[in-house]
Biotite code that builds the C-alpha atoms (Angstrom):
import biotite.structure as struc

atoms = struc.array([
    struc.Atom([-196.521, -37.787, -280.076], chain_id="A", res_id=1, res_name="MET", atom_name="CA", element="C"),
    struc.Atom([-196.362, -41.208, -281.663], chain_id="A", res_id=2, res_name="GLN", atom_name="CA", element="C"),
    struc.Atom([-197.074, -44.235, -279.468], chain_id="A", res_id=3, res_name="ALA", atom_name="CA", element="C"),
    struc.Atom([-196.099, -47.820, -280.115], chain_id="A", res_id=4, res_name="LEU", atom_name="CA", element="C"),
    struc.Atom([-197.540, -50.856, -278.381], chain_id="A", res_id=5, res_name="ARG", atom_name="CA", element="C"),
    struc.Atom([-195.769, -54.201, -278.604], chain_id="A", res_id=6, res_name="VAL", atom_name="CA", element="C"),
    struc.Atom([-196.203, -57.396, -276.642], chain_id="A", res_id=7, res_name="GLU", atom_name="CA", element="C"),
    struc.Atom([-193.086, -59.216, -275.560], chain_id="A", res_id=8, res_name="ARG", atom_name="CA", element="C"),
    struc.Atom([-192.259, -61.936, -273.041], chain_id="A", res_id=9, res_name="ILE", atom_name="CA", element="C"),
    struc.Atom([-189.638, -61.236, -270.403], chain_id="A", res_id=10, res_name="VAL", atom_name="CA", element="C"),
    struc.Atom([-186.686, -63.586, -270.812], chain_id="A", res_id=11, res_name="GLN", atom_name="CA", element="C"),
    struc.Atom([-185.279, -65.729, -267.998], chain_id="A", res_id=12, res_name="LYS", atom_name="CA", element="C"),
    struc.Atom([-182.500, -63.190, -267.458], chain_id="A", res_id=13, res_name="ASP", atom_name="CA", element="C"),
    struc.Atom([-185.107, -60.418, -267.037], chain_id="A", res_id=14, res_name="GLY", atom_name="CA", element="C"),
    struc.Atom([-184.429, -58.745, -270.384], chain_id="A", res_id=15, res_name="SER", atom_name="CA", element="C"),
    struc.Atom([-186.689, -57.616, -273.229], chain_id="A", res_id=16, res_name="LEU", atom_name="CA", element="C"),
    struc.Atom([-185.776, -57.104, -276.875], chain_id="A", res_id=17, res_name="THR", atom_name="CA", element="C"),
    struc.Atom([-187.762, -54.842, -279.185], chain_id="A", res_id=18, res_name="VAL", atom_name="CA", element="C"),
    struc.Atom([-186.618, -54.613, -282.815], chain_id="A", res_id=19, res_name="LYS", atom_name="CA", element="C"),
    struc.Atom([-187.675, -52.635, -285.887], chain_id="A", res_id=20, res_name="ASP", atom_name="CA", element="C"),
    struc.Atom([-188.865, -49.549, -284.019], chain_id="A", res_id=21, res_name="LEU", atom_name="CA", element="C"),
    struc.Atom([-190.493, -46.829, -286.169], chain_id="A", res_id=22, res_name="PRO", atom_name="CA", element="C"),
    struc.Atom([-188.224, -44.067, -284.798], chain_id="A", res_id=23, res_name="PHE", atom_name="CA", element="C"),
    struc.Atom([-185.182, -42.309, -286.187], chain_id="A", res_id=24, res_name="GLN", atom_name="CA", element="C"),
    struc.Atom([-181.686, -43.277, -285.076], chain_id="A", res_id=25, res_name="THR", atom_name="CA", element="C"),
    struc.Atom([-180.669, -41.062, -282.163], chain_id="A", res_id=26, res_name="GLY", atom_name="CA", element="C"),
    struc.Atom([-184.239, -39.997, -281.386], chain_id="A", res_id=27, res_name="GLU", atom_name="CA", element="C"),
    struc.Atom([-184.971, -39.765, -277.656], chain_id="A", res_id=28, res_name="VAL", atom_name="CA", element="C"),
    struc.Atom([-187.915, -41.923, -276.547], chain_id="A", res_id=29, res_name="VAL", atom_name="CA", element="C"),
    struc.Atom([-189.677, -42.704, -273.254], chain_id="A", res_id=30, res_name="ASP", atom_name="CA", element="C"),
    struc.Atom([-189.967, -46.358, -272.317], chain_id="A", res_id=31, res_name="VAL", atom_name="CA", element="C"),
    struc.Atom([-192.810, -47.447, -270.043], chain_id="A", res_id=32, res_name="ILE", atom_name="CA", element="C"),
    struc.Atom([-193.150, -51.113, -269.087], chain_id="A", res_id=33, res_name="ILE", atom_name="CA", element="C"),
    struc.Atom([-196.516, -52.313, -267.743], chain_id="A", res_id=34, res_name="LEU", atom_name="CA", element="C"),
    struc.Atom([-197.543, -55.877, -266.903], chain_id="A", res_id=35, res_name="PRO", atom_name="CA", element="C"),
    struc.Atom([-200.303, -57.103, -269.164], chain_id="A", res_id=36, res_name="GLN", atom_name="CA", element="C"),
    struc.Atom([-203.617, -57.627, -267.459], chain_id="A", res_id=37, res_name="ARG", atom_name="CA", element="C"),
    struc.Atom([-204.571, -61.255, -267.443], chain_id="A", res_id=38, res_name="SER", atom_name="CA", element="C"),
    struc.Atom([-207.551, -62.052, -269.595], chain_id="A", res_id=39, res_name="VAL", atom_name="CA", element="C"),
    struc.Atom([-209.979, -64.076, -267.524], chain_id="A", res_id=40, res_name="THR", atom_name="CA", element="C"),
    struc.Atom([-213.481, -65.298, -268.088], chain_id="A", res_id=41, res_name="ALA", atom_name="CA", element="C"),
    struc.Atom([-216.212, -62.869, -267.087], chain_id="A", res_id=42, res_name="PRO", atom_name="CA", element="C"),
    struc.Atom([-217.203, -63.118, -263.460], chain_id="A", res_id=43, res_name="SER", atom_name="CA", element="C"),
    struc.Atom([-220.303, -65.165, -262.709], chain_id="A", res_id=44, res_name="LYS", atom_name="CA", element="C"),
    struc.Atom([-220.943, -63.285, -259.442], chain_id="A", res_id=45, res_name="ALA", atom_name="CA", element="C"),
    struc.Atom([-224.135, -61.785, -260.892], chain_id="A", res_id=46, res_name="TYR", atom_name="CA", element="C"),
    struc.Atom([-225.368, -64.282, -263.501], chain_id="A", res_id=47, res_name="PRO", atom_name="CA", element="C"),
    struc.Atom([-228.652, -62.427, -264.108], chain_id="A", res_id=48, res_name="LEU", atom_name="CA", element="C"),
    struc.Atom([-227.064, -58.995, -264.476], chain_id="A", res_id=49, res_name="HIS", atom_name="CA", element="C"),
    struc.Atom([-228.295, -57.370, -267.672], chain_id="A", res_id=50, res_name="GLY", atom_name="CA", element="C"),
    struc.Atom([-231.078, -59.876, -268.320], chain_id="A", res_id=51, res_name="THR", atom_name="CA", element="C"),
    struc.Atom([-234.600, -58.776, -269.130], chain_id="A", res_id=52, res_name="LYS", atom_name="CA", element="C"),
    struc.Atom([-237.076, -58.528, -266.240], chain_id="A", res_id=53, res_name="VAL", atom_name="CA", element="C"),
    struc.Atom([-240.814, -58.882, -266.792], chain_id="A", res_id=54, res_name="GLU", atom_name="CA", element="C"),
    struc.Atom([-243.541, -58.321, -264.242], chain_id="A", res_id=55, res_name="TYR", atom_name="CA", element="C"),
    struc.Atom([-246.841, -60.053, -264.880], chain_id="A", res_id=56, res_name="TYR", atom_name="CA", element="C"),
    struc.Atom([-249.703, -57.998, -263.483], chain_id="A", res_id=57, res_name="GLU", atom_name="CA", element="C"),
    struc.Atom([-247.489, -56.032, -261.083], chain_id="A", res_id=58, res_name="PRO", atom_name="CA", element="C"),
    struc.Atom([-250.389, -54.110, -259.523], chain_id="A", res_id=59, res_name="PHE", atom_name="CA", element="C"),
    struc.Atom([-252.657, -57.106, -258.966], chain_id="A", res_id=60, res_name="LYS", atom_name="CA", element="C"),
    struc.Atom([-253.421, -57.682, -255.254], chain_id="A", res_id=61, res_name="PRO", atom_name="CA", element="C"),
    struc.Atom([-251.778, -60.673, -253.598], chain_id="A", res_id=62, res_name="VAL", atom_name="CA", element="C"),
    struc.Atom([-253.996, -63.128, -251.748], chain_id="A", res_id=63, res_name="SER", atom_name="CA", element="C"),
    struc.Atom([-253.229, -64.370, -248.229], chain_id="A", res_id=64, res_name="GLU", atom_name="CA", element="C"),
    struc.Atom([-252.448, -67.884, -249.523], chain_id="A", res_id=65, res_name="SER", atom_name="CA", element="C"),
    struc.Atom([-249.803, -66.431, -251.874], chain_id="A", res_id=66, res_name="ASP", atom_name="CA", element="C"),
    struc.Atom([-248.056, -64.751, -248.944], chain_id="A", res_id=67, res_name="TRP", atom_name="CA", element="C"),
    struc.Atom([-247.901, -68.090, -247.110], chain_id="A", res_id=68, res_name="ASP", atom_name="CA", element="C"),
    struc.Atom([-246.014, -69.606, -250.051], chain_id="A", res_id=69, res_name="ALA", atom_name="CA", element="C"),
    struc.Atom([-243.074, -67.245, -249.327], chain_id="A", res_id=70, res_name="CYS", atom_name="CA", element="C"),
    struc.Atom([-242.543, -68.569, -245.794], chain_id="A", res_id=71, res_name="VAL", atom_name="CA", element="C"),
])
């Protein structure tokens, strides 16, 4: 099965025109119309997603004064 993808803009009257199709005259074809997904900028919901994480001395004990800094 041969597929063809073209991008067209719907006219004010709601019509579309597709010319120069690579099919034979009289050939039966299926037509599926899908709205194009809008291309938006990547979401900044998780700005650190995928960044490198480094732990400096991860098994070193934490002093009491360091715990107080978190409060």
